[in-house]
HTML snippet that shows the backbone in 3Dmol.js (N, CA, C, O; Angstrom):
<script src="https://3Dmol.org/build/3Dmol-min.js"></script>
<div id="view" style="width:600px;height:400px;position:relative"></div>
<script>
const pdb = `
ATOM      1  N   MET A   1      -9.134  28.298  14.413  1.00  0.00           N
ATOM      2  CA  MET A   1      -7.903  27.525  14.459  1.00  0.00           C
ATOM      3  C   MET A   1      -8.212  26.109  14.962  1.00  0.00           C
ATOM      4  O   MET A   1      -8.981  25.919  15.905  1.00  0.00           O
ATOM      5  N   GLN A   2      -7.607  25.152  14.325  1.00  0.00           N
ATOM      6  CA  GLN A   2      -7.845  23.754  14.672  1.00  0.00           C
ATOM      7  C   GLN A   2      -6.976  23.358  15.869  1.00  0.00           C
ATOM      8  O   GLN A   2      -5.778  23.641  15.903  1.00  0.00           O
ATOM      9  N   ARG A   3      -7.592  22.709  16.836  1.00  0.00           N
ATOM     10  CA  ARG A   3      -6.861  22.276  18.025  1.00  0.00           C
ATOM     11  C   ARG A   3      -5.947  21.112  17.686  1.00  0.00           C
ATOM     12  O   ARG A   3      -6.347  20.171  17.001  1.00  0.00           O
ATOM     13  N   GLU A   4      -4.736  21.186  18.164  1.00  0.00           N
ATOM     14  CA  GLU A   4      -3.780  20.104  17.957  1.00  0.00           C
ATOM     15  C   GLU A   4      -3.951  19.060  19.053  1.00  0.00           C
ATOM     16  O   GLU A   4      -4.537  19.320  20.104  1.00  0.00           O
ATOM     17  N   LEU A   5      -3.428  17.884  18.779  1.00  0.00           N
ATOM     18  CA  LEU A   5      -3.545  16.764  19.713  1.00  0.00           C
ATOM     19  C   LEU A   5      -2.193  16.484  20.364  1.00  0.00           C
ATOM     20  O   LEU A   5      -1.144  16.609  19.732  1.00  0.00           O
ATOM     21  N   SER A   6      -2.239  16.107  21.632  1.00  0.00           N
ATOM     22  CA  SER A   6      -1.014  15.686  22.322  1.00  0.00           C
ATOM     23  C   SER A   6      -0.686  14.262  21.902  1.00  0.00           C
ATOM     24  O   SER A   6      -1.514  13.588  21.288  1.00  0.00           O
ATOM     25  N   VAL A   7       0.493  13.808  22.221  1.00  0.00           N
ATOM     26  CA  VAL A   7       0.904  12.448  21.880  1.00  0.00           C
ATOM     27  C   VAL A   7      -0.010  11.425  22.561  1.00  0.00           C
ATOM     28  O   VAL A   7      -0.333  10.391  21.975  1.00  0.00           O
ATOM     29  N   GLY A   8      -0.423  11.713  23.793  1.00  0.00           N
ATOM     30  CA  GLY A   8      -1.335  10.805  24.494  1.00  0.00           C
ATOM     31  C   GLY A   8      -2.696  10.732  23.832  1.00  0.00           C
ATOM     32  O   GLY A   8      -3.289   9.657  23.738  1.00  0.00           O
ATOM     33  N   GLU A   9      -3.200  11.884  23.366  1.00  0.00           N
ATOM     34  CA  GLU A   9      -4.493  11.893  22.675  1.00  0.00           C
ATOM     35  C   GLU A   9      -4.421  11.121  21.365  1.00  0.00           C
ATOM     36  O   GLU A   9      -5.340  10.374  21.030  1.00  0.00           O
ATOM     37  N   VAL A  10      -3.336  11.298  20.630  1.00  0.00           N
ATOM     38  CA  VAL A  10      -3.166  10.567  19.375  1.00  0.00           C
ATOM     39  C   VAL A  10      -3.091   9.070  19.654  1.00  0.00           C
ATOM     40  O   VAL A  10      -3.708   8.273  18.946  1.00  0.00           O
ATOM     41  N   ALA A  11      -2.341   8.687  20.676  1.00  0.00           N
ATOM     42  CA  ALA A  11      -2.216   7.276  21.026  1.00  0.00           C
ATOM     43  C   ALA A  11      -3.577   6.690  21.379  1.00  0.00           C
ATOM     44  O   ALA A  11      -3.925   5.602  20.920  1.00  0.00           O
ATOM     45  N   GLU A  12      -4.335   7.397  22.181  1.00  0.00           N
ATOM     46  CA  GLU A  12      -5.644   6.900  22.596  1.00  0.00           C
ATOM     47  C   GLU A  12      -6.605   6.788  21.413  1.00  0.00           C
ATOM     48  O   GLU A  12      -7.295   5.779  21.265  1.00  0.00           O
ATOM     49  N   ARG A  13      -6.648   7.804  20.588  1.00  0.00           N
ATOM     50  CA  ARG A  13      -7.595   7.808  19.460  1.00  0.00           C
ATOM     51  C   ARG A  13      -7.208   6.834  18.360  1.00  0.00           C
ATOM     52  O   ARG A  13      -8.083   6.286  17.689  1.00  0.00           O
ATOM     53  N   SER A  14      -5.914   6.608  18.161  1.00  0.00           N
ATOM     54  CA  SER A  14      -5.463   5.744  17.071  1.00  0.00           C
ATOM     55  C   SER A  14      -5.295   4.293  17.494  1.00  0.00           C
ATOM     56  O   SER A  14      -5.237   3.400  16.648  1.00  0.00           O
ATOM     57  N   GLY A  15      -5.216   4.050  18.809  1.00  0.00           N
ATOM     58  CA  GLY A  15      -4.982   2.693  19.285  1.00  0.00           C
ATOM     59  C   GLY A  15      -3.538   2.256  19.145  1.00  0.00           C
ATOM     60  O   GLY A  15      -3.239   1.062  19.176  1.00  0.00           O
ATOM     61  N   VAL A  16      -2.646   3.218  18.993  1.00  0.00           N
ATOM     62  CA  VAL A  16      -1.221   2.951  18.822  1.00  0.00           C
ATOM     63  C   VAL A  16      -0.496   3.440  20.074  1.00  0.00           C
ATOM     64  O   VAL A  16      -0.814   4.508  20.597  1.00  0.00           O
ATOM     65  N   ALA A  17       0.462   2.675  20.550  1.00  0.00           N
ATOM     66  CA  ALA A  17       1.223   3.051  21.740  1.00  0.00           C
ATOM     67  C   ALA A  17       2.038   4.317  21.489  1.00  0.00           C
ATOM     68  O   ALA A  17       2.451   4.586  20.362  1.00  0.00           O
ATOM     69  N   VAL A  18       2.260   5.080  22.533  1.00  0.00           N
ATOM     70  CA  VAL A  18       3.079   6.289  22.438  1.00  0.00           C
ATOM     71  C   VAL A  18       4.456   5.946  21.877  1.00  0.00           C
ATOM     72  O   VAL A  18       4.992   6.689  21.055  1.00  0.00           O
ATOM     73  N   SER A  19       5.024   4.841  22.309  1.00  0.00           N
ATOM     74  CA  SER A  19       6.349   4.444  21.804  1.00  0.00           C
ATOM     75  C   SER A  19       6.315   4.187  20.294  1.00  0.00           C
ATOM     76  O   SER A  19       7.288   4.457  19.591  1.00  0.00           O
ATOM     77  N   THR A  20       5.203   3.672  19.811  1.00  0.00           N
ATOM     78  CA  THR A  20       5.060   3.447  18.370  1.00  0.00           C
ATOM     79  C   THR A  20       4.996   4.776  17.632  1.00  0.00           C
ATOM     80  O   THR A  20       5.580   4.917  16.557  1.00  0.00           O
ATOM     81  N   LEU A  21       4.295   5.748  18.198  1.00  0.00           N
ATOM     82  CA  LEU A  21       4.246   7.079  17.584  1.00  0.00           C
ATOM     83  C   LEU A  21       5.641   7.690  17.516  1.00  0.00           C
ATOM     84  O   LEU A  21       6.013   8.291  16.508  1.00  0.00           O
ATOM     85  N   HIS A  22       6.400   7.537  18.576  1.00  0.00           N
ATOM     86  CA  HIS A  22       7.776   8.041  18.576  1.00  0.00           C
ATOM     87  C   HIS A  22       8.600   7.311  17.505  1.00  0.00           C
ATOM     88  O   HIS A  22       9.406   7.934  16.814  1.00  0.00           O
ATOM     89  N   PHE A  23       8.404   6.018  17.371  1.00  0.00           N
ATOM     90  CA  PHE A  23       9.104   5.221  16.351  1.00  0.00           C
ATOM     91  C   PHE A  23       8.724   5.712  14.955  1.00  0.00           C
ATOM     92  O   PHE A  23       9.600   5.926  14.116  1.00  0.00           O
ATOM     93  N   TYR A  24       7.423   5.892  14.699  1.00  0.00           N
ATOM     94  CA  TYR A  24       6.973   6.396  13.395  1.00  0.00           C
ATOM     95  C   TYR A  24       7.598   7.752  13.093  1.00  0.00           C
ATOM     96  O   TYR A  24       8.000   8.025  11.962  1.00  0.00           O
ATOM     97  N   GLU A  25       7.673   8.589  14.107  1.00  0.00           N
ATOM     98  CA  GLU A  25       8.251   9.922  13.908  1.00  0.00           C
ATOM     99  C   GLU A  25       9.748   9.820  13.606  1.00  0.00           C
ATOM    100  O   GLU A  25      10.252  10.532  12.737  1.00  0.00           O
ATOM    101  N   ALA A  26      10.446   8.961  14.298  1.00  0.00           N
ATOM    102  CA  ALA A  26      11.883   8.773  14.054  1.00  0.00           C
ATOM    103  C   ALA A  26      12.145   8.251  12.641  1.00  0.00           C
ATOM    104  O   ALA A  26      13.178   8.553  12.044  1.00  0.00           O
ATOM    105  N   ARG A  27      11.211   7.470  12.115  1.00  0.00           N
ATOM    106  CA  ARG A  27      11.331   6.909  10.762  1.00  0.00           C
ATOM    107  C   ARG A  27      10.814   7.858   9.679  1.00  0.00           C
ATOM    108  O   ARG A  27      10.886   7.543   8.492  1.00  0.00           O
ATOM    109  N   GLY A  28      10.297   9.009  10.083  1.00  0.00           N
ATOM    110  CA  GLY A  28       9.814   9.983   9.108  1.00  0.00           C
ATOM    111  C   GLY A  28       8.418   9.712   8.565  1.00  0.00           C
ATOM    112  O   GLY A  28       8.013  10.301   7.563  1.00  0.00           O
ATOM    113  N   LEU A  29       7.679   8.820   9.228  1.00  0.00           N
ATOM    114  CA  LEU A  29       6.329   8.493   8.768  1.00  0.00           C
ATOM    115  C   LEU A  29       5.310   9.540   9.194  1.00  0.00           C
ATOM    116  O   LEU A  29       4.328   9.781   8.492  1.00  0.00           O
ATOM    117  N   ILE A  30       5.544  10.160  10.344  1.00  0.00           N
ATOM    118  CA  ILE A  30       4.672  11.217  10.838  1.00  0.00           C
ATOM    119  C   ILE A  30       5.550  12.350  11.357  1.00  0.00           C
ATOM    120  O   ILE A  30       6.747  12.175  11.590  1.00  0.00           O
ATOM    121  N   ARG A  31       4.926  13.519  11.534  1.00  0.00           N
ATOM    122  CA  ARG A  31       5.648  14.671  12.065  1.00  0.00           C
ATOM    123  C   ARG A  31       4.826  15.328  13.156  1.00  0.00           C
ATOM    124  O   ARG A  31       3.596  15.272  13.159  1.00  0.00           O
ATOM    125  N   SER A  32       5.526  15.940  14.066  1.00  0.00           N
ATOM    126  CA  SER A  32       4.869  16.741  15.092  1.00  0.00           C
ATOM    127  C   SER A  32       5.604  18.072  15.162  1.00  0.00           C
ATOM    128  O   SER A  32       6.690  18.243  14.610  1.00  0.00           O
ATOM    129  N   ARG A  33       4.986  18.982  15.844  1.00  0.00           N
ATOM    130  CA  ARG A  33       5.703  20.219  16.168  1.00  0.00           C
ATOM    131  C   ARG A  33       5.914  20.214  17.667  1.00  0.00           C
ATOM    132  O   ARG A  33       5.196  19.530  18.397  1.00  0.00           O
ATOM    133  N   ARG A  34       6.877  20.957  18.123  1.00  0.00           N
ATOM    134  CA  ARG A  34       7.175  21.019  19.551  1.00  0.00           C
ATOM    135  C   ARG A  34       6.694  22.345  20.124  1.00  0.00           C
ATOM    136  O   ARG A  34       6.858  23.398  19.507  1.00  0.00           O
ATOM    137  N   THR A  35       6.104  22.281  21.298  1.00  0.00           N
ATOM    138  CA  THR A  35       5.679  23.483  21.998  1.00  0.00           C
ATOM    139  C   THR A  35       6.893  24.120  22.672  1.00  0.00           C
ATOM    140  O   THR A  35       7.992  23.567  22.651  1.00  0.00           O
ATOM    141  N   ALA A  36       6.677  25.277  23.263  1.00  0.00           N
ATOM    142  CA  ALA A  36       7.759  25.933  24.000  1.00  0.00           C
ATOM    143  C   ALA A  36       8.262  25.043  25.135  1.00  0.00           C
ATOM    144  O   ALA A  36       9.428  25.128  25.520  1.00  0.00           O
ATOM    145  N   GLY A  37       7.387  24.191  25.672  1.00  0.00           N
ATOM    146  CA  GLY A  37       7.762  23.254  26.727  1.00  0.00           C
ATOM    147  C   GLY A  37       8.281  21.935  26.190  1.00  0.00           C
ATOM    148  O   GLY A  37       8.422  20.976  26.949  1.00  0.00           O
ATOM    149  N   ASN A  38       8.571  21.863  24.882  1.00  0.00           N
ATOM    150  CA  ASN A  38       9.120  20.691  24.199  1.00  0.00           C
ATOM    151  C   ASN A  38       8.161  19.503  24.164  1.00  0.00           C
ATOM    152  O   ASN A  38       8.600  18.354  24.103  1.00  0.00           O
ATOM    153  N   GLN A  39       6.877  19.768  24.201  1.00  0.00           N
ATOM    154  CA  GLN A  39       5.878  18.698  24.079  1.00  0.00           C
ATOM    155  C   GLN A  39       5.469  18.553  22.614  1.00  0.00           C
ATOM    156  O   GLN A  39       5.366  19.537  21.881  1.00  0.00           O
ATOM    157  N   ARG A  40       5.238  17.310  22.208  1.00  0.00           N
ATOM    158  CA  ARG A  40       4.805  17.059  20.839  1.00  0.00           C
ATOM    159  C   ARG A  40       3.350  17.472  20.664  1.00  0.00           C
ATOM    160  O   ARG A  40       2.528  17.266  21.557  1.00  0.00           O
ATOM    161  N   ARG A  41       3.033  18.058  19.507  1.00  0.00           N
ATOM    162  CA  ARG A  41       1.663  18.390  19.129  1.00  0.00           C
ATOM    163  C   ARG A  41       1.468  17.952  17.686  1.00  0.00           C
ATOM    164  O   ARG A  41       2.312  18.193  16.822  1.00  0.00           O
ATOM    165  N   TYR A  42       0.327  17.298  17.446  1.00  0.00           N
ATOM    166  CA  TYR A  42       0.021  16.752  16.131  1.00  0.00           C
ATOM    167  C   TYR A  42      -1.257  17.383  15.585  1.00  0.00           C
ATOM    168  O   TYR A  42      -2.184  17.670  16.344  1.00  0.00           O
ATOM    169  N   PRO A  43      -1.308  17.600  14.270  1.00  0.00           N
ATOM    170  CA  PRO A  43      -2.569  18.044  13.679  1.00  0.00           C
ATOM    171  C   PRO A  43      -3.550  16.874  13.690  1.00  0.00           C
ATOM    172  O   PRO A  43      -3.135  15.715  13.714  1.00  0.00           O
ATOM    173  N   ARG A  44      -4.834  17.170  13.672  1.00  0.00           N
ATOM    174  CA  ARG A  44      -5.853  16.114  13.738  1.00  0.00           C
ATOM    175  C   ARG A  44      -5.761  15.122  12.568  1.00  0.00           C
ATOM    176  O   ARG A  44      -6.086  13.946  12.728  1.00  0.00           O
ATOM    177  N   GLU A  45      -5.321  15.593  11.398  1.00  0.00           N
ATOM    178  CA  GLU A  45      -5.253  14.700  10.233  1.00  0.00           C
ATOM    179  C   GLU A  45      -4.200  13.610  10.374  1.00  0.00           C
ATOM    180  O   GLU A  45      -4.137  12.700   9.547  1.00  0.00           O
ATOM    181  N   ILE A  46      -3.370  13.693  11.416  1.00  0.00           N
ATOM    182  CA  ILE A  46      -2.376  12.643  11.649  1.00  0.00           C
ATOM    183  C   ILE A  46      -3.056  11.303  11.917  1.00  0.00           C
ATOM    184  O   ILE A  46      -2.480  10.248  11.655  1.00  0.00           O
ATOM    185  N   LEU A  47      -4.278  11.347  12.438  1.00  0.00           N
ATOM    186  CA  LEU A  47      -5.002  10.107  12.748  1.00  0.00           C
ATOM    187  C   LEU A  47      -5.249   9.286  11.486  1.00  0.00           C
ATOM    188  O   LEU A  47      -5.129   8.062  11.509  1.00  0.00           O
ATOM    189  N   ARG A  48      -5.590   9.948  10.396  1.00  0.00           N
ATOM    190  CA  ARG A  48      -5.805   9.222   9.139  1.00  0.00           C
ATOM    191  C   ARG A  48      -4.491   8.648   8.626  1.00  0.00           C
ATOM    192  O   ARG A  48      -4.452   7.515   8.147  1.00  0.00           O
ATOM    193  N   ARG A  49      -3.427   9.415   8.723  1.00  0.00           N
ATOM    194  CA  ARG A  49      -2.117   8.932   8.276  1.00  0.00           C
ATOM    195  C   ARG A  49      -1.712   7.685   9.067  1.00  0.00           C
ATOM    196  O   ARG A  49      -1.209   6.721   8.490  1.00  0.00           O
ATOM    197  N   ILE A  50      -1.927   7.703  10.371  1.00  0.00           N
ATOM    198  CA  ILE A  50      -1.595   6.547  11.203  1.00  0.00           C
ATOM    199  C   ILE A  50      -2.453   5.351  10.805  1.00  0.00           C
ATOM    200  O   ILE A  50      -1.958   4.225  10.754  1.00  0.00           O
ATOM    201  N   ALA A  51      -3.718   5.581  10.527  1.00  0.00           N
ATOM    202  CA  ALA A  51      -4.595   4.488  10.096  1.00  0.00           C
ATOM    203  C   ALA A  51      -4.080   3.863   8.803  1.00  0.00           C
ATOM    204  O   ALA A  51      -4.098   2.641   8.654  1.00  0.00           O
ATOM    205  N   VAL A  52      -3.625   4.690   7.874  1.00  0.00           N
ATOM    206  CA  VAL A  52      -3.081   4.177   6.608  1.00  0.00           C
ATOM    207  C   VAL A  52      -1.804   3.380   6.865  1.00  0.00           C
ATOM    208  O   VAL A  52      -1.599   2.323   6.268  1.00  0.00           O
ATOM    209  N   ILE A  53      -0.963   3.871   7.734  1.00  0.00           N
ATOM    210  CA  ILE A  53       0.278   3.157   8.071  1.00  0.00           C
ATOM    211  C   ILE A  53      -0.053   1.776   8.640  1.00  0.00           C
ATOM    212  O   ILE A  53       0.542   0.775   8.241  1.00  0.00           O
ATOM    213  N   ARG A  54      -0.989   1.732   9.556  1.00  0.00           N
ATOM    214  CA  ARG A  54      -1.341   0.457  10.194  1.00  0.00           C
ATOM    215  C   ARG A  54      -1.923  -0.536   9.196  1.00  0.00           C
ATOM    216  O   ARG A  54      -1.575  -1.716   9.224  1.00  0.00           O
ATOM    217  N   VAL A  55      -2.802  -0.071   8.316  1.00  0.00           N
ATOM    218  CA  VAL A  55      -3.391  -0.954   7.304  1.00  0.00           C
ATOM    219  C   VAL A  55      -2.310  -1.462   6.360  1.00  0.00           C
ATOM    220  O   VAL A  55      -2.286  -2.642   6.012  1.00  0.00           O
ATOM    221  N   ALA A  56      -1.419  -0.571   5.948  1.00  0.00           N
ATOM    222  CA  ALA A  56      -0.338  -0.972   5.042  1.00  0.00           C
ATOM    223  C   ALA A  56       0.576  -2.001   5.705  1.00  0.00           C
ATOM    224  O   ALA A  56       1.000  -2.963   5.064  1.00  0.00           O
ATOM    225  N   GLN A  57       0.876  -1.798   6.978  1.00  0.00           N
ATOM    226  CA  GLN A  57       1.706  -2.767   7.697  1.00  0.00           C
ATOM    227  C   GLN A  57       1.014  -4.126   7.765  1.00  0.00           C
ATOM    228  O   GLN A  57       1.650  -5.158   7.557  1.00  0.00           O
ATOM    229  N   ARG A  58      -0.276  -4.128   8.054  1.00  0.00           N
ATOM    230  CA  ARG A  58      -1.021  -5.401   8.116  1.00  0.00           C
ATOM    231  C   ARG A  58      -1.055  -6.094   6.757  1.00  0.00           C
ATOM    232  O   ARG A  58      -1.162  -7.318   6.680  1.00  0.00           O
ATOM    233  N   ALA A  59      -0.963  -5.308   5.687  1.00  0.00           N
ATOM    234  CA  ALA A  59      -0.946  -5.881   4.337  1.00  0.00           C
ATOM    235  C   ALA A  59       0.443  -6.373   3.955  1.00  0.00           C
ATOM    236  O   ALA A  59       0.638  -6.931   2.875  1.00  0.00           O
ATOM    237  N   GLY A  60       1.417  -6.161   4.859  1.00  0.00           N
ATOM    238  CA  GLY A  60       2.771  -6.659   4.612  1.00  0.00           C
ATOM    239  C   GLY A  60       3.683  -5.694   3.882  1.00  0.00           C
ATOM    240  O   GLY A  60       4.747  -6.094   3.411  1.00  0.00           O
ATOM    241  N   ILE A  61       3.296  -4.443   3.776  1.00  0.00           N
ATOM    242  CA  ILE A  61       4.124  -3.455   3.091  1.00  0.00           C
ATOM    243  C   ILE A  61       5.211  -2.976   4.058  1.00  0.00           C
ATOM    244  O   ILE A  61       4.908  -2.572   5.181  1.00  0.00           O
ATOM    245  N   PRO A  62       6.466  -3.019   3.626  1.00  0.00           N
ATOM    246  CA  PRO A  62       7.568  -2.605   4.507  1.00  0.00           C
ATOM    247  C   PRO A  62       7.480  -1.112   4.863  1.00  0.00           C
ATOM    248  O   PRO A  62       6.985  -0.305   4.076  1.00  0.00           O
ATOM    249  N   LEU A  63       7.963  -0.767   6.047  1.00  0.00           N
ATOM    250  CA  LEU A  63       7.919   0.622   6.498  1.00  0.00           C
ATOM    251  C   LEU A  63       8.639   1.571   5.539  1.00  0.00           C
ATOM    252  O   LEU A  63       8.189   2.700   5.343  1.00  0.00           O
ATOM    253  N   ALA A  64       9.725   1.143   4.953  1.00  0.00           N
ATOM    254  CA  ALA A  64      10.450   2.005   4.009  1.00  0.00           C
ATOM    255  C   ALA A  64       9.573   2.339   2.806  1.00  0.00           C
ATOM    256  O   ALA A  64       9.595   3.469   2.317  1.00  0.00           O
ATOM    257  N   THR A  65       8.812   1.375   2.330  1.00  0.00           N
ATOM    258  CA  THR A  65       7.906   1.597   1.201  1.00  0.00           C
ATOM    259  C   THR A  65       6.766   2.521   1.608  1.00  0.00           C
ATOM    260  O   THR A  65       6.351   3.388   0.840  1.00  0.00           O
ATOM    261  N   ILE A  66       6.266   2.326   2.820  1.00  0.00           N
ATOM    262  CA  ILE A  66       5.198   3.191   3.335  1.00  0.00           C
ATOM    263  C   ILE A  66       5.716   4.624   3.444  1.00  0.00           C
ATOM    264  O   ILE A  66       5.035   5.563   3.031  1.00  0.00           O
ATOM    265  N   ALA A  67       6.906   4.793   3.992  1.00  0.00           N
ATOM    266  CA  ALA A  67       7.487   6.133   4.154  1.00  0.00           C
ATOM    267  C   ALA A  67       7.673   6.813   2.801  1.00  0.00           C
ATOM    268  O   ALA A  67       7.385   8.001   2.656  1.00  0.00           O
ATOM    269  N   ALA A  68       8.153   6.063   1.814  1.00  0.00           N
ATOM    270  CA  ALA A  68       8.345   6.643   0.481  1.00  0.00           C
ATOM    271  C   ALA A  68       7.010   7.088  -0.119  1.00  0.00           C
ATOM    272  O   ALA A  68       6.926   8.145  -0.744  1.00  0.00           O
ATOM    273  N   ALA A  69       5.983   6.284   0.074  1.00  0.00           N
ATOM    274  CA  ALA A  69       4.661   6.636  -0.452  1.00  0.00           C
ATOM    275  C   ALA A  69       4.095   7.856   0.260  1.00  0.00           C
ATOM    276  O   ALA A  69       3.540   8.747  -0.383  1.00  0.00           O
ATOM    277  N   LEU A  70       4.228   7.905   1.580  1.00  0.00           N
ATOM    278  CA  LEU A  70       3.718   9.038   2.341  1.00  0.00           C
ATOM    279  C   LEU A  70       4.451  10.325   1.988  1.00  0.00           C
ATOM    280  O   LEU A  70       3.877  11.409   2.087  1.00  0.00           O
ATOM    281  N   ALA A  71       5.704  10.219   1.579  1.00  0.00           N
ATOM    282  CA  ALA A  71       6.482  11.394   1.197  1.00  0.00           C
ATOM    283  C   ALA A  71       5.933  12.045  -0.066  1.00  0.00           C
ATOM    284  O   ALA A  71       6.243  13.205  -0.340  1.00  0.00           O
ATOM    285  N   THR A  72       5.131  11.331  -0.832  1.00  0.00           N
ATOM    286  CA  THR A  72       4.552  11.890  -2.057  1.00  0.00           C
ATOM    287  C   THR A  72       3.281  12.695  -1.781  1.00  0.00           C
ATOM    288  O   THR A  72       2.776  13.379  -2.671  1.00  0.00           O
ATOM    289  N   LEU A  73       2.767  12.619  -0.563  1.00  0.00           N
ATOM    290  CA  LEU A  73       1.546  13.353  -0.235  1.00  0.00           C
ATOM    291  C   LEU A  73       1.835  14.849  -0.172  1.00  0.00           C
ATOM    292  O   LEU A  73       2.964  15.250   0.111  1.00  0.00           O
ATOM    293  N   PRO A  74       0.830  15.673  -0.430  1.00  0.00           N
ATOM    294  CA  PRO A  74       1.044  17.123  -0.441  1.00  0.00           C
ATOM    295  C   PRO A  74       1.427  17.665   0.935  1.00  0.00           C
ATOM    296  O   PRO A  74       0.947  17.190   1.964  1.00  0.00           O
ATOM    297  N   GLU A  75       2.294  18.662   0.926  1.00  0.00           N
ATOM    298  CA  GLU A  75       2.755  19.275   2.173  1.00  0.00           C
ATOM    299  C   GLU A  75       1.801  20.341   2.681  1.00  0.00           C
ATOM    300  O   GLU A  75       1.547  20.416   3.883  1.00  0.00           O
ATOM    301  N   GLY A  76       1.268  21.162   1.795  1.00  0.00           N
ATOM    302  CA  GLY A  76       0.534  22.333   2.213  1.00  0.00           C
ATOM    303  C   GLY A  76      -0.945  22.129   2.489  1.00  0.00           C
ATOM    304  O   GLY A  76      -1.651  23.087   2.804  1.00  0.00           O
ATOM    305  N   ARG A  77      -1.426  20.904   2.376  1.00  0.00           N
ATOM    306  CA  ARG A  77      -2.847  20.652   2.608  1.00  0.00           C
ATOM    307  C   ARG A  77      -3.047  19.239   3.144  1.00  0.00           C
ATOM    308  O   ARG A  77      -2.175  18.376   3.034  1.00  0.00           O
ATOM    309  N   THR A  78      -4.208  19.036   3.721  1.00  0.00           N
ATOM    310  CA  THR A  78      -4.550  17.710   4.217  1.00  0.00           C
ATOM    311  C   THR A  78      -4.814  16.799   3.017  1.00  0.00           C
ATOM    312  O   THR A  78      -5.568  17.179   2.121  1.00  0.00           O
ATOM    313  N   PRO A  79      -4.216  15.613   2.978  1.00  0.00           N
ATOM    314  CA  PRO A  79      -4.497  14.692   1.868  1.00  0.00           C
ATOM    315  C   PRO A  79      -5.993  14.381   1.799  1.00  0.00           C
ATOM    316  O   PRO A  79      -6.665  14.223   2.818  1.00  0.00           O
ATOM    317  N   ASP A  80      -6.488  14.298   0.565  1.00  0.00           N
ATOM    318  CA  ASP A  80      -7.902  13.993   0.386  1.00  0.00           C
ATOM    319  C   ASP A  80      -8.062  12.565  -0.130  1.00  0.00           C
ATOM    320  O   ASP A  80      -7.087  11.824  -0.260  1.00  0.00           O
ATOM    321  N   ALA A  81      -9.292  12.198  -0.416  1.00  0.00           N
ATOM    322  CA  ALA A  81      -9.596  10.822  -0.846  1.00  0.00           C
ATOM    323  C   ALA A  81      -8.807  10.430  -2.091  1.00  0.00           C
ATOM    324  O   ALA A  81      -8.372   9.284  -2.209  1.00  0.00           O
ATOM    325  N   SER A  82      -8.620  11.356  -3.014  1.00  0.00           N
ATOM    326  CA  SER A  82      -7.880  11.011  -4.233  1.00  0.00           C
ATOM    327  C   SER A  82      -6.403  10.734  -3.932  1.00  0.00           C
ATOM    328  O   SER A  82      -5.784   9.890  -4.581  1.00  0.00           O
ATOM    329  N   ASP A  83      -5.840  11.441  -2.952  1.00  0.00           N
ATOM    330  CA  ASP A  83      -4.458  11.171  -2.560  1.00  0.00           C
ATOM    331  C   ASP A  83      -4.321   9.768  -1.971  1.00  0.00           C
ATOM    332  O   ASP A  83      -3.398   9.029  -2.314  1.00  0.00           O
ATOM    333  N   TRP A  84      -5.248   9.410  -1.083  1.00  0.00           N
ATOM    334  CA  TRP A  84      -5.204   8.078  -0.470  1.00  0.00           C
ATOM    335  C   TRP A  84      -5.459   7.000  -1.516  1.00  0.00           C
ATOM    336  O   TRP A  84      -4.875   5.919  -1.446  1.00  0.00           O
ATOM    337  N   GLN A  85      -6.322   7.285  -2.483  1.00  0.00           N
ATOM    338  CA  GLN A  85      -6.600   6.335  -3.569  1.00  0.00           C
ATOM    339  C   GLN A  85      -5.341   6.076  -4.386  1.00  0.00           C
ATOM    340  O   GLN A  85      -5.061   4.937  -4.758  1.00  0.00           O
ATOM    341  N   ALA A  86      -4.585   7.131  -4.663  1.00  0.00           N
ATOM    342  CA  ALA A  86      -3.342   6.989  -5.429  1.00  0.00           C
ATOM    343  C   ALA A  86      -2.344   6.095  -4.688  1.00  0.00           C
ATOM    344  O   ALA A  86      -1.676   5.268  -5.307  1.00  0.00           O
ATOM    345  N   LEU A  87      -2.242   6.258  -3.371  1.00  0.00           N
ATOM    346  CA  LEU A  87      -1.357   5.386  -2.590  1.00  0.00           C
ATOM    347  C   LEU A  87      -1.810   3.941  -2.688  1.00  0.00           C
ATOM    348  O   LEU A  87      -1.004   3.035  -2.895  1.00  0.00           O
ATOM    349  N   SER A  88      -3.096   3.742  -2.538  1.00  0.00           N
ATOM    350  CA  SER A  88      -3.659   2.392  -2.590  1.00  0.00           C
ATOM    351  C   SER A  88      -3.374   1.731  -3.949  1.00  0.00           C
ATOM    352  O   SER A  88      -2.994   0.561  -4.011  1.00  0.00           O
ATOM    353  N   GLN A  89      -3.559   2.481  -5.013  1.00  0.00           N
ATOM    354  CA  GLN A  89      -3.319   1.945  -6.357  1.00  0.00           C
ATOM    355  C   GLN A  89      -1.843   1.573  -6.533  1.00  0.00           C
ATOM    356  O   GLN A  89      -1.523   0.544  -7.128  1.00  0.00           O
ATOM    357  N   ALA A  90      -0.963   2.407  -6.019  1.00  0.00           N
ATOM    358  CA  ALA A  90       0.479   2.154  -6.160  1.00  0.00           C
ATOM    359  C   ALA A  90       0.889   0.884  -5.426  1.00  0.00           C
ATOM    360  O   ALA A  90       1.816   0.195  -5.853  1.00  0.00           O
ATOM    361  N   TRP A  91       0.204   0.566  -4.317  1.00  0.00           N
ATOM    362  CA  TRP A  91       0.566  -0.616  -3.524  1.00  0.00           C
ATOM    363  C   TRP A  91      -0.033  -1.901  -4.064  1.00  0.00           C
ATOM    364  O   TRP A  91       0.341  -2.988  -3.622  1.00  0.00           O
ATOM    365  N   ARG A  92      -0.939  -1.800  -4.995  1.00  0.00           N
ATOM    366  CA  ARG A  92      -1.542  -3.022  -5.544  1.00  0.00           C
ATOM    367  C   ARG A  92      -0.588  -3.651  -6.445  1.00  0.00           C
ATOM    368  O   ARG A  92      -0.883  -4.696  -7.023  1.00  0.00           O
TER     369      ARG A  92
END
`;
const viewer = $3Dmol.createViewer("view");
viewer.addModel(pdb, "pdb");
viewer.setStyle({}, {cartoon: {color: "spectrum"}});
viewer.zoomTo();
viewer.render();
</script>
């Protein structure tokens, strides 16, 4: 079983503030699950998603457009290189 990351671990590894992670989650850009103690837990692949969000923002892509693109990614599996390539092509 893959270990999940806490919000603090995600913030530290991604270089994004905890408040930004909460903002991304409120906007539907990322998702977490809640523990019995109501703490957020993220899968490790969230780090790549956050990296894509940050790069897209730096390229001037609006958050609504980023959210719509991320919504096209597969639900039941971790996005692979071809999925990220498709997003990149769509934004060009």
